N, C-alpha and C positions, 0 to 999 in steps of 0.2 A: 454476438454479445450485444444484446439490446438493452441491458440493464443500465440504469443510471447510478446505481450504488451496489456495492458488493459486501457480503458478509465475510467474515474471516475465513471460513471454509472455502468459499469460492475464490477468494483472493489467494489463498495458499495454492490452489490449482493453477490459477492464472500466472502467478509469479514463480511457480515451481519451488516453493520454500515451505517450511513447516509453519503451522499456526503459531507455535511458541516463538519462532523467529520474528514473525510479523508483530506479535504483541511486544516483543523486546524492542524492535525498531520503533514502534509507535510510542512506547513509553520513554525512550531515550531522548532527553532534552537536546542533546548534541546532534541527533540524527536529523537529516532532512526528509525523512520518510513522512508522508502525509499523516496528519492527525485524524483519528476516527471521529465519527459523529455518533453520539449516544442517543438513540431514538427512545428507548425505554431502559429500565434497569437491566434487562436481559438481551437487548438488541443494540448492537453497535455495527455501523457500516462505514465504508470509505467511499467517497464520491469517485466515480469512474474517471472524470476529467483530472482529478488530483493524482490518481494512480498513473494515468497516462503521462502527465507532466513529469512525474517523478521518474518514470521509465525513460522518457526522452532525455532527461538530465543525466541519468546513469549511462545511457548510450553515448551521449556527448562526452562524458568524462572518459569512457573507455577509448573512444576514438582519439582524444587528445593525448592520451598516454602512450599511444602506439607510435 
């Protein structure tokens, strides 16, 4: 994974969730999911470091619940 940003299709594969779920999380104001960056009217990406930080937070939450 040498990319610095991911499109929704790539992100869906990385996170093992559907594209619509990603869009729902991204649009939910109460969600801590990273906000996307709109490059053009048809191109939206998420920064890799934002996604990794979110994953780390999710993993920490899982461990604290056990």
